[in-house]
C-alpha positions in Angstrom: -25.0 43.1 2.9 -23.1 43.9 6.1 -23.9 47.2 7.8 -20.9 49.3 9.0 -20.7 51.2 12.3 -23.3 53.5 13.7 -21.2 56.7 13.6 -22.0 59.2 10.9 -19.3 59.0 8.2 -20.1 62.4 6.5 -18.4 61.7 3.1 -21.0 63.2 0.8 -21.8 66.8 -0.2 -25.1 68.6 -0.8 -24.7 67.6 -4.5 -24.9 63.8 -3.9 -26.9 61.8 -1.4 -25.7 58.3 -2.0 -22.8 56.4 -3.7 -23.7 53.0 -5.1 -21.0 50.7 -6.4 -22.2 47.7 -8.5 -21.0 45.2 -11.1 -21.0 46.1 -14.8 -23.5 43.5 -15.9 -26.9 43.4 -17.6 -28.4 42.7 -14.1 -25.9 44.4 -11.8 -25.1 43.2 -8.4 -24.8 45.9 -5.7 -21.4 45.8 -3.9 -21.8 48.8 -1.6 -24.2 51.6 -0.8 -22.8 54.7 1.0 -24.7 57.6 2.6 -23.6 60.1 5.2 -25.4 58.0 7.8 -24.7 54.5 6.8 -22.5 52.2 4.6 -23.6 48.7 3.5 -21.1 46.4 1.9 -21.6 42.9 0.3 -19.9 40.0 1.9 -16.3 39.6 0.8 -15.8 43.3 0.2 -14.7 46.2 2.4 -14.8 50.0 2.4 -11.7 51.9 3.4 -11.8 55.7 4.0 -8.6 57.8 4.2 -9.1 61.0 6.3 -7.7 64.3 5.2 -5.1 64.9 7.8 -4.5 68.5 6.7 -8.2 69.5 7.3 -8.6 72.1 10.0 
């Protein structure tokens, strides 16, 4: 997995600490893991975030 930048991405709330995206198989393969401090993504995939431009 490739590690993304070093800047905090701050996309999660107090309710969730991590997002894991994986294949829907008996033995799933992890595609990406996202926390507020880090994002790891498998080779051949990418993560795109769209900011809220209306946020104060």
